[in-house]
N, C-alpha and C positions, 0 to 999 in steps of 0.2 A: 925777716919774719911767717906767725904761726898764722896759721888754715883751720878750720873749724871744720872737719867732714861732719858731712849729716843727712841721717835715711833720704835718696832720691823717692820727688815724690810725681806722678801719674803726667806732668805738668811742663814738669823738663825732659820727657820721650821726644818730641822737636829739639833740642838743644843735646841733646847727645846724640840723637842719628844725625844732626853738621857737622859734631866731632868728630863721630865716628869717618866721616868722609874723606876728612878734612886730614885725617891722623895714619889712617889706613891703605892700603893698598885691596885689599879681601875687608871692605868696610863690611859689618853689622847689617843688615837688613832691619825692617822697623818690627817683620815677625820674630825674629833672631832676636829681638832687644826685648819684644817686648815679652818670649817664652821663657827668659832667663828674669823677668821677672817675675813670673809665678813660678819657680821652679824648688823645687823641695831643698829645705834650707840654704834657699840661693840670698842674698845680702847684696844693698847697692848704694851706697856712699857718694857724694858728692860733695862737693863746695865751691862755696859764692864769694867771691870778691865783694871783703865789707859796700854796703852800704850798692851791691849789688845785687839782683833778683835771679842776673843769669848763673845757668849754668859755667865752670871755669873747669874743672875736670874734674874723673867719674872710675869708681874701680867697682869690677860685678865679680864680686865671689862668693862658692855653699863649701859649711863647713860636710863635708862627707865621711859616715865613722869619727874619725877621729884625727884626721886629715882638713887641715883651709887646701883649698881652689879655686886662682886667682886664673879667674877668665877673660880678665878686659880690665884695662887699662889706662884712661890717655887725655891730654890735657891740652885744651885748645892752644892753640900757633902762639898766639901770643900773653897767653900766658904760663908757655913753658921755659924753665930752668931757676922759678922762684920757689922753690922748694913740692910745689906743690902734686907731684906723685910722691915723693919723697914721706909725704901726711898721712898719704890712703892706703900706704904699706904700713904704714908701720899701724895709721888705723884698723889694718885689716889681722894682722897680725893681733892687736888685742882683743878685736873682734872676738877670732879664733877661741878665745879661753882661756883656760887652764884644760881641758878634756885634751885640747890637738896633742897632740904630739910631732904634728909636720906640715909644711905650708909644702905648697907645689902652683908647678904652673908649668909655659914652655911657650919659647920665646923664637925671630932670625937669631941667628949666629949675624947676620949684622947687624943689627941693633946692635951700635955700642955704648949707644946712653943708657939706654938699657941693662943693658948686663953690668957696665957698673952701678947703676941703682939698686939691685939683686944684690949684687953682693957685697951691696955696702949694709946688709942686714943679713949678710950670711946660704946666701941662694949659695948651691955647687951645682954643678955638674953635677947630671945624675948616668946622665942616659939621651939617645937622638929620636927623630919619626924622621926615616929618609922622605922626604918631595912632598910633605907635613900641605906645605905652605904652594899649592896650583895657581902663583900669578907665574916664579921664578924656577916653579919647584923646588924649592931651598924645603931644605930638612927643616926643622923646625931642633929645639936645644929643651929638654926635659929638667932641668932646672928643682931643686929640695932642698929647703931652711929646715931639721934637726930645732923645735919647739918644747922636745922633753928628754930626758934618758927612756933610751929602748930602759924595757922593763920584758925582767929575763924569764 
């Protein structure tokens, strides 16, 4: 099924916070989410299943100079494995536009499903951040996708 990502609305905040709580060991709190909503260059997309006003998935990203940084993506447990995550990543990369040369994100190495998703888009591991996730002192992998050729 093809899902239609759309802009996050202020009324979606509570649904995003609930999906955060259900999806992450260290969920973002209200202040983090609100701060990201108003950050420079910040964009947020959600997916609402047809016939439902409820948010089933979201992505938070920013265009910073000539890169797009994916900060958060989550799908509500009841809606996982239906292609929403892939649709959101695709929409994010499309929204990056022709000016972005790369996309970057950080992720847990233990999240095999997320790794498979990002690899399907051509992301590659380019580094790590030791002890990035405090709950298990897990490192973060830094993934990068080249969007356009480097200019010499």
